C-alpha positions in Angstrom: 117.3 138.2 180.2 117.4 135.3 182.7 113.7 133.0 183.0 113.6 134.3 186.6 113.7 137.9 185.4 111.3 137.4 182.8 108.8 135.3 185.0 108.5 138.3 187.3 107.6 140.6 184.7 105.1 138.0 183.5 103.9 137.7 187.1 103.1 141.2 187.3 100.9 141.4 184.1 97.5 140.9 186.1 98.2 143.7 188.8 99.2 145.8 185.8 96.0 145.3 184.3 94.0 145.8 187.6 96.3 149.3 187.6 97.7 147.8 191.0 101.6 148.3 190.2 103.5 151.0 191.7 105.2 153.4 189.4 108.7 151.4 189.1 107.0 148.6 188.5 104.5 149.6 186.0 107.6 151.5 183.9 109.9 148.6 184.1 106.9 146.0 182.8 106.0 148.5 179.8 109.6 148.7 178.9 109.5 144.9 178.8 106.6 144.8 176.8 108.5 146.8 174.0 110.6 143.5 173.5 108.5 140.5 174.7 105.8 139.2 172.2 105.1 136.7 174.7 104.2 139.3 177.7 102.2 141.0 175.2 99.9 138.7 174.1 99.2 137.7 177.7 98.6 141.0 178.6 96.2 141.1 175.4 94.3 138.1 176.8 94.1 139.4 180.3 92.6 142.4 178.8 90.2 140.8 176.6 88.5 139.4 179.4 88.1 142.5 181.3 86.8 143.9 178.4 84.5 140.9 177.6 83.1 141.3 181.2 82.3 145.2 180.7 80.4 144.7 177.4 78.4 141.6 178.7 75.8 143.6 178.4 75.3 145.4 175.2 73.4 148.7 175.3 69.9 148.3 173.8 68.5 151.1 172.0 64.8 151.6 172.4 63.2 152.8 168.9 61.2 156.0 169.0 58.3 154.3 167.6 58.0 152.0 170.6 57.6 154.4 172.7 53.5 154.6 172.6 53.5 150.6 172.9 55.6 150.7 176.2 53.1 153.1 177.4 50.2 151.2 176.7 51.8 148.0 178.1 52.8 150.0 181.4 49.0 150.8 181.6 48.2 146.9 181.5 50.4 146.4 184.4 51.0 142.6 183.1 53.0 140.4 185.5 55.2 139.3 182.3 56.6 142.9 182.0 57.8 142.8 185.8 59.7 139.4 184.9 61.6 140.8 181.9 62.5 143.3 184.2 64.0 140.8 187.0 65.6 138.7 184.3 67.6 141.9 182.9 68.4 142.6 186.6 69.5 138.9 186.8 71.8 139.3 183.8 73.6 142.2 185.0 74.2 140.7 188.7 75.7 137.6 186.8 77.9 139.7 184.9 78.8 141.9 188.1 79.6 138.9 190.0 81.7 137.4 187.3 83.8 140.7 187.2 84.1 140.6 190.8 85.4 137.0 191.0 87.9 138.0 188.3 89.3 141.0 190.2 89.1 139.1 193.3 91.3 136.4 191.7 93.8 138.8 190.1 94.2 140.6 193.7 94.9 137.1 195.0 97.4 136.6 192.2 99.3 139.9 192.8 99.5 139.1 196.7 101.4 135.7 195.7 103.7 137.6 193.2 104.4 140.1 196.1 105.6 137.1 198.8 107.7 135.6 196.1 109.1 138.8 195.4 109.7 139.7 199.1 111.4 136.4 199.5 113.7 137.1 196.6 114.4 140.0 198.2 115.4 138.8 201.5 117.5 135.9 200.1 119.3 138.5 198.1 120.0 140.5 201.3 121.4 137.8 203.3 123.4 136.6 200.5 124.9 140.3 200.7 125.2 140.4 204.4 126.9 137.2 204.1 129.5 138.5 201.4 129.9 142.0 203.4 130.6 139.9 206.8 133.5 138.3 204.8 135.1 141.8 204.0 135.4 142.5 207.6 139.4 141.9 207.7 142.1 144.1 208.4 143.0 144.2 204.6 139.7 145.9 203.8 139.9 149.4 203.3 136.8 151.8 204.5 136.3 155.3 202.8 133.8 157.6 203.6 131.3 159.1 200.6 131.0 162.6 199.9 127.2 163.3 199.7 124.4 165.7 200.6 121.5 164.4 202.9 122.7 161.1 203.5 125.9 159.0 204.5 127.9 156.1 203.1 131.2 154.3 203.0 132.9 152.5 200.3 134.6 149.2 201.3 137.6 148.0 199.2 139.3 144.9 199.3 142.6 145.3 196.7 143.8 141.5 197.3 140.7 140.2 196.9 139.4 142.7 194.5 135.9 143.2 196.0 134.1 146.5 196.9 130.9 147.1 198.2 129.2 150.8 198.3 126.9 151.1 201.8 124.8 153.8 201.8 122.4 155.2 204.6 119.3 156.8 203.9 119.6 157.1 200.4 116.2 158.5 199.2 114.6 156.9 196.0 115.4 158.4 192.4 112.4 159.1 190.5 110.0 156.1 189.0 111.8 155.9 185.9 115.6 156.2 187.0 118.0 154.5 189.1 121.4 154.9 190.6 124.5 154.0 188.6 127.9 153.5 189.8 131.1 154.6 187.6 134.8 153.6 188.4 136.8 156.9 188.0 140.3 156.0 186.3 143.2 158.1 186.4 142.9 159.6 183.3 139.3 160.8 184.0 137.6 157.6 182.4 134.2 156.6 183.6 133.5 152.8 183.7 130.4 151.3 184.5 130.2 149.4 187.7 126.6 148.6 188.0 123.0 149.9 188.7 121.0 149.8 192.2 118.0 151.2 194.2 117.4 151.8 197.7 116.5 148.6 199.7 112.9 148.7 200.8 111.9 149.3 204.2 115.4 149.0 205.2 117.8 151.9 206.8 120.6 150.9 204.4 121.5 149.4 201.2 124.5 147.9 200.2 125.6 147.3 196.7 128.4 145.1 195.1 130.3 147.0 192.4 131.4 144.9 189.2 134.7 145.7 187.4 135.8 144.3 184.4 139.4 145.5 185.8 141.5 145.5 188.8 139.8 148.0 191.1 143.2 149.1 192.0 143.5 150.5 188.3 140.9 153.3 189.5 141.3 156.2 192.0 137.5 156.6 193.1 133.8 156.1 192.4 130.8 158.6 191.2 127.2 157.6 191.7 124.9 159.6 189.0 121.0 159.2 188.4 120.5 157.5 185.2 117.3 156.2 183.3 116.2 152.5 183.9 118.6 150.0 182.5 121.8 152.2 182.8 123.8 154.3 180.7 126.9 153.8 178.6 128.3 157.1 180.3 127.1 159.5 183.1 124.1 161.9 181.9 122.4 162.4 185.2 122.9 164.2 188.3 126.0 163.1 190.4 124.8 162.1 194.1 128.0 161.3 195.5 132.0 160.3 195.0 134.3 158.6 196.9 138.0 158.3 196.5 140.6 156.0 197.6 
């Protein structure tokens, strides 16, 4: 895992503690926490801060024997008793303010992390668009995909050994799933060509295919729904296919 990818998980921990992540982000972070001791330790520190604030005012149990004395003191109406009440309320108010400040800081941290993530997504989108423009040549083959509910095309440049999958109105998979592309060989073998998710707030999604062999050795592609991280072979529902 790259340091940039690890940092993105680390930045999501405060928002995870507040329950501010969406289902996909929360599931991905939980999977990461299973294999990252550093992030687990960071999560524990944030949870400790929250638990410490919530338990800052320990519950005081009044002894039964003190009931009569308390009633007698109430009859005396001494100002000191009122001072104790005010002091106790002040402690509660201080703890509440501290909790509000921590929550506000964590929310601001989440906003900054979201902006960074959006900046990264925009940079990736611009890079993809530049590569797609580079494929608009006479040598590029355009093959329609077969799917229900959405449309798409497979772009293939055999000479440059480049291929892109374009889809329009592709629905989001379940929170713990991704789309996985498979290259289909003439003998029916399926080779992993990468995973992807639909572009957020964008009408179409462009995905570069990754292959360890020339695309000319295959006859088409399939896309299935798989668990986050992908599978070694197709296991989920097939959502589209294309032949070339």
